[in-house]
N, C-alpha and C positions, 0 to 999 in steps of 0.2 A: 223897528224889532219886533212886534207882533208876526213876522215873516218867519224871524230867525225863532223866537219861541217854541211858533208851530213846525218849525222842522226843527228842534232841538228833541220837543214830544213824539217825535213818528217813532214806528214800531223801525226803523233801519237807522235812527240812531242811539237808541237802546241796546239794539244790537250791536254796535260798535264799543260802545258803550261796555258792553256784558261779556261780550267773547271775547275767552283768554287771547286766540288768533288772528281775529279778525281784520283790527289795528294795526297789528303787529305786522301783520302778511301787508296790510297796503301802505303801508309807512316805510315799507324795506323796495318795495318794488319803487315808490316813489324817489326814495333816496337814491336806489342804485340808477334810475334812470335820471336825477339831477345830477346825479356823478358826469352821467354820459354827455349833458347839455353842455355841463360847466368842460367838459374834456379836451371835448368837438370844438366845443365853440374858444375854446382857449390854444386850439393852434391853429385858427384861423385869428384870432385876435393876435396872437406871438408873431405872427407875420407880418399882418399891417403892425405890427409899433414894428419892425425891423430886425425882432432879436432871434427870429427863428428862421429857418427853412427861407432861408434869401435868396436859395440858387434857383427857385421854384415860383411859379408864377400863383400873387394874390387868386385870381382868380381860379386857377388850377386845383390850388386846395381847398378854397370854396366849396367847389364844385364836388371835390373827396366829402368835403366833410356835412355843407349843410345838410343834406338828405337823413345822415345821423342826429345829429342836431333837432330836425326839426321832428321828427319820430319821436326824438328823445321826450322832447316840449311835448308833443301832447300826451303821452304817458305819465307823465309826472304833472300835469294840468290835469288829466283826469285820475288820477289815485289822492293828487293834490283834494281836487274838489269832494269827493269822497269822504277822507279824511275831513274837511269842514265841515261837510254834515255831519258831523259825527261829534258835533260840538259846537256848532256854529255861535250861539252868545257868548260862549268860553272864548274865541276866538277873533271875534270883533271888538276892534278898540284893547287888542293886545299889543304895544306898543312893537314887539319883532316880528309878531304878523304882520299889521301894517305897513313896517316901512319894509320888509318883504315883499309886500306887492309892488309898494310905489316905487324898488329898485326895480324890480322886473316891468315898468312900466315906463321908466325909464331907462332901461334895454332896450326896450323895444323901441322908443324916441330916435337912440340912439343909432339901431340897427336901420331905422323908416330914414331918415336923417341920412346916412352911409349910401344904402341903398340910390335914393330917388335926388341926392345933392352933389356927394362927392362920391361916389361911383360916375360919374356919369362920363368923370374925364381919366378916368383907368387905364385906357389904351398908354397914356404918356407915361404913368404906374407903375403898372402892373406888375414890369421885372424887376424894377429899379431892385435892387436888397435895402434900399434904406428910402423904405416913400416919401410923401412931402409930410409934413407936422400935422394938417390935418389928419393927414391917415393913420398914423400914428398915433394921437391922440384919441383917434375915434377907436380903434385897440386896445390902448388902453386904459382907456373909460369902460367900453364894455367886458372888460377884465375885470375891472376894478370894483362893474355891481353887480356880477355873479360870482364873486368870491364873498359880496357880502352880503347876497340873495342865500348861501350856503351857511354864511356865519348868523343871520337871524336864525334862517332853518331850523340851526342848531337849536338857537339859544331857544326857540318856541317850546319845548319839549321839558325845556327847565325853569317855567314861568306856570 
C-alpha cells in the first residue's frame, strides 16, 4: 500500500487527476484498443465455437486476426496502466477492477491451455465446420471472459 500511496502522490498522478483532457484521452485510446481486442478475438472465438466462418480454417482466421489482437492488447495495456497510475489507491480493492484483472488472467490461461494443449491436435479439426466440443468450449469461454472484461471496465467508471 505504501508503493500505491507513493504513486498516487506523484506529479504524473496529480496531472492525470487535474488535467481536463489527459485522462479522457488515455481512456479513449484504452477503450478503442479494448474494442479492437474484443472484436478481433471474437472473430476467432466465434470460429472456434463453430458459429461463423465455417468455410475457413481456424488457423487462417487466427493468422489474420491475432496480430491485430496482440497489437491492440499492448496498446490497451499501456494506456490501462497509465490510467491506473493516476489513482492506484482508488482502483486497488475496487471489485470491478479486481474482477476485470482476474477475467483477463482467466482469458490468458484459457488461451495458453488452448495453444499448448488443445491446438496440438488441430490438424484433425482445423477445417471442420463444427470443431470438437473442447475447441468450441475454448472459444465460448474466451468470448465470455472478454465480454465480461468489457462490462467490468464500463462499471469501473461509475464506482
